[in-house]
N, C-alpha and C positions, 0 to 999 in steps of 0.2 A: 904549777897548776894549769891544766888545759881547760879553757872555757870556749864553747862554741856559741856564737851569736847567730840566731836564725830568725830574723824578723820579717814580717810582712810590712807593706807600706802603712803609714798612718795617713789615710786618705785625706787629701786637701791640706796636708800639713808637712809630712816628711816622706820621702821615698824610703823603700826598704834599705837601700844602701846608706842613706843619711842616718837612719835609725841605728843601724849596726855600727857605723863609725862613731856616732856620739856615745853609744853604750861602751864601745871599746875604750874611748878616752876616759870614761869614768872608772872602768875596771883598772886601767893602767895607773891611775892615780892612787888607787887603793892597794894594788899589788904590782909593783914595778916589774917583776920578773914573770908575770902571768903570760902563758902562751895563749894567744887569742886568735880564733879563726872566725872570720866574718863571712856569713852566708846569706845574703839578701834573697828573699823568697817571694813567690807569688802562689796563690792557690789555684792557678790555672784558668782563671776567668780573665777579667780585664787585667792587663799587665803581664800576661803569659809571654808574649813576644819579647818585651823588654827584658824580662827575667831570663829568657833563653839567650838573648844577645849578650847578657852579662856573664853567663856561665859557660858558654861554648862558642866556638868560632862559626859564625853564620854570615850569609850574604843578605843584605837588606834589599827587599824587592818592593817596587811601587807599581801599582796597576790601576788603570781607570775602570771604575765600576759604577753601577747605579746604586745610589743611597737608599735609605728607608722610604723616601717618597719618590723614588725613581729619578732623582736629580743626579747629574754627573758629579762624581767625587773621585778622589784618589785614595786608595786603600793601601796599606803597607803590611807586609808579613816577612818572615825570614826563612831562608833555606840553608840547611847544613852545607858545609864545604864540599861534601861528596856529591851534592846536588840531588840527593835522594829523599830527604825528609823536609817537609814544609811545616813550619809552626805558624799558625794564624789565629786571629781572634775574630769571631763573627761581628763584634762591636766595631771593627775597623770599617765594615761595610754597612752594617745595619744596627748600629748602636744608638741608644737613647740620647746620648749627648749630641748626636748629629741632627736632631730634630728640635727646633725652637719650642719652648714650652707651650706657646699658644697654638702650635700645629700638631701636638702629640695626639695621635689617634690610632690605636692598634687595629682598628677596622680597616685602615688604609695602608699602614706600613708593611714593608715586604722584606724578605730575605733574598731577593733576587741577586743582589750584589755578592752575597756569600757564594752562590753558585759560580759567579764570574771569577771570584778569587780561586776557587777550586780548579776551574778549567785552566786558568793561567798557570797554576802550579803543575798540573798534569802536562800541559804543553811544554813546560820546561824540563820534563823528564822525571818529576818526583813520583815515587811509588809508595810513599807513606805521607799522610796528612794528619797532623794533630791540631784539633780545633778547640780553642777555648771559647766557651759560649756564655759568658757573663755579660751583663749590661745591655741587653737587647731592647730595641724599640718595638719589637714585633710580637705578634701572636698568631702566626699563620701556619704553625706546624711544620715549617720548612718548605711549604708549597712553592714559595717564591724561588728558593734555591733550586728546587727540583725542576721548576719551569725553565730556569736559566740553563740547567744541565741538559734539558731536553732541547732547548733552542740552539744550543751550541754543540750538539751532536754526541753528547755522552750517552743519552738514552734515545731510543726510538719512541714512537707513539705508544708502543706497548710496554714501555719501561724496561726494555731489554738493553743491556750495555752494548754499544756499537763497536767500541774499540777494545780488542782483546788485551792490549797492553794496559789501558786505563782500567780495565776490569780487574786487574791484579792489584790495584792500589789498596793499601790498608788504611782504613780510617779509624781514628781514635778521637772520641769526644772527651775533652777535659771538663768534668762536670761534678760539682759537689751538691747540687740541688737534688733532693730526693723525691720531688713531686712527680706524679704520673701525668699523662697527657691531658686528661679531662676529669671532670667531677669536681666536687667541692674542695678538694685539695689539689686540683690540677692547675695547669698553666694559666688559664683565664681567671679563675676565681682568686688565686693567690697573687698573681703578678700583674695582670692587666690594669688594675686600678692605678698602679704606680706609673703606668705608661700612658695615662690619660683617659682610660675607659670609664664610662658611666656605668651604673649598676645594670641598666638595660643592655648596654654593649657587652658587659661581662657575660651575661646569659647568652647573647647571640654568638659571641666568640667561642664559648664553651660548646655550643651546638655545632658550630663550624668544625671544631677540632674533633668532636665525636663523629660527625658525618664523614670527615676525612679519614679517620681511622677505619670506619666501617667500609668505605669505598676501597681502601687499601687491602683490607681483609678479604673483601668480596673478589678482588682481582687476584687473590692468591699470593700477594706480595709479602704479607706478614700475618702471623697468627694473632688472635685476639689478646693474648697475654702481653704482647709487646707494648701496647698502649698503657698498660697498667704497671709497667716496670718503673722502678725508681729512677728518676733522671730524664725520662722521656718528655716530661713537661718543662724541662729547662729551656731558657731562651725562647719562650713563647711556643714551645713544642718543637723547636729545631732538633732537640735531642731525639724526638720520635722520627722525624723525617730522615735523619742520618742513620738512625738505628734500623729502620724498616727498609729503606731503599738503597742505602750504601753499606749495609751490614756493619756499621760502625760499632766498635766496642765502647762502652761507657766506663770511664775510669776516673777515679778521684784525681782532680787537678793537682793537688799538692803531692800526691804519690808520683805523678808523672814528673814533676819538678824534682822531687827528692831523689828519684831514680837517676835522673839526668845528671845531677851533681854528685852522684855516688855518696849520698848522705850517710848511709850506713858505715861506709869506710871512713868518712870524715869524722864521725863521732867516736871512733875507736880511741880508747885511752882518755876520753874526755871525762872530767870529774864533774862538770856542770854544763848544762845547755840552757840558754836563755832565749826565749821567744817573745813575741808580742805583736800587737796590732793597734789600730786606732781606738777601737772600742771592743771590749770583751763582754759577752753576755751569753744567753742560752744557745745562741747560734754558733758560738765558738766551738762547741763540742759536736757540731754537725758537719765536720769536714773542712773547717777553716785551717789556715796555716798552723796556728799553735797546736791544734789537735793532731794534725798530721805529724808534726814534730814530736809531740808527746808519745804517740803510739810507737814510733820508731825507737824512742829512748827507753820506753818501758820494757822492751824486749831485752835491753842490756842493763836494766836497773840503774840508769843514769838519772839523777835528779833534774827536774825541769822547772825553771822559774818563768812566770808570765808577767811581763811588764807592758802595760797598755796605757793609752791616753786616758781612757775612762773604763771603770769596772761597773757594770750594771748586773749584779748577781744577787737578787733579793733572796733567793733560796740558798745562798752560800754553797752552790754546787762546785764552783771552780776550785776552791781549796781542797776538795775531795780528790781532785785529779792532779793538780800541780803542787809542787813542794812549796812554792811561794807565789802569791798573787799580789800585785802591786800596781797602783796607778802612779804614773810618773808625775801627776799633778796633785798628789794628795797633800802637799805642803804649800800649794800655790792657789790662793783664793781669788786670783784675778779673773775677770770675765773671760768667757769662752773664746771670743774673737782674738783676745791677746794670747791665750794659751795655744791657739791654732797657728800662730805665727811660727814659721820654721825655726827661727833663731831661738825663740822661747822654748819650743818643744825640744830642740836639741840640747839646750842647757838643762832642762828638767830631767831628761833621760840620763844625761851625763851625771848630774848631781845625785839623783835617786839611786843610780847604779853604783856610784862610788860609795854612798852611805851603806847600802845593803851588803856589798862585797866586803867593805871594811869591817863591819860588825861580824860577819861570818868568819872572816880571817882572824879577827881578834879572839873569837870564841874557840876557834880550832887551835890557836896557839896558847 
C-alpha cells in the first residue's frame, strides 16, 4: 500500500518534517510493508525558503538589509544551483516577528528591506524571483520596497526600469490571501489590527493605500482593476506593489511548492494521501496546504485524510471534502501547553495515525 504524507508545519509545535516522520512511524506500526513517501510542505508564506531548501538543491544567501523599523538586520533567502531563481520571504526583512510587541505600528513599518533583498538577488544574476509574502509587519502597499528599488537604481524617478537585464526578471508572488488592496475587505481593515493598528490607524492606512493606488493609476502604471484583484492586499498591500510595478504574477503558494516537488508525479499509484496542519477551520479551504493537496488528489480520485492538532469546524464542512477528518489530540485531555510540546504532539500523531490505519487495514482484510 502506497501512502503519501504531505503535512504543513504545526506552528509552535512541530515542523512539517517532524509531523511527516511521526505519522510515518504510526503507519509503519499498523502496516509493516506499507510504502510511505514523506513530503513536508509549506503554503508559500512563512516557511517557503525552508521548504524549498528541503526539496531542492539551493545556496543559502545572507544579506544586510533594513528591517521593518529601518534598523540594520541580516535577511536570508535561497538561490537555485543554476543561479537563476531566488526564493525569498518578505518576512525575512519585514516580518512581524522582527518587531517587539510594544513597538508594532504599521503606520511606521516599511518593506524597504524587501527591495534590498530583491536588488541583492538581481546583482547575483537571478532572472526569476519567487516571493512568499506571509507574516508581514507592514501596511505600506509595497512603497518601501519600491523606494529601495528606486534608491538602488532599479527604477528611475519616473518608474522606468534602468537596467535592461533586470527588466527581464520574472517575479512571482506566492500568495493565498484573497483580499484586495483597500476597502472593508482590504489589507488595512482585515490585517492591520493584527499588526498593532488602532481603529483610527486602520482608517488612515486604508486611505493611504487607496491614495497610493490612485497615484499609481494616474501615472499610467496600473489600471484601476489591479487594486481590486484578489491577493493584492496580501502582506499589507505588498502584493499590489509587486503586481503593479514589477508585473508580478500572483500564484497560490501551495501550488508553487507542489509544482516544485513534482507532487502530481509523486502521488501516482498512491492509495491514500494524508495531510494536516496545526489547526483546521474555515480557512483551511481557502488555499492552505491541506486544500492544495486535496485539489491535486481529487483529479486522480485519491482519498485524502486530514489530521490536525485542532479541528474547529462548527458547520461540519471539512468532512464534506476530506475522506477522514481527525484531531491528533482527540483522546488526550491534557492542557494545551502540554499538547503543544513537540514530543507530545509527535506521540499523538503517531498513535492516532496507527489506530486509524490499523482499523482501515482490518476492515479491508
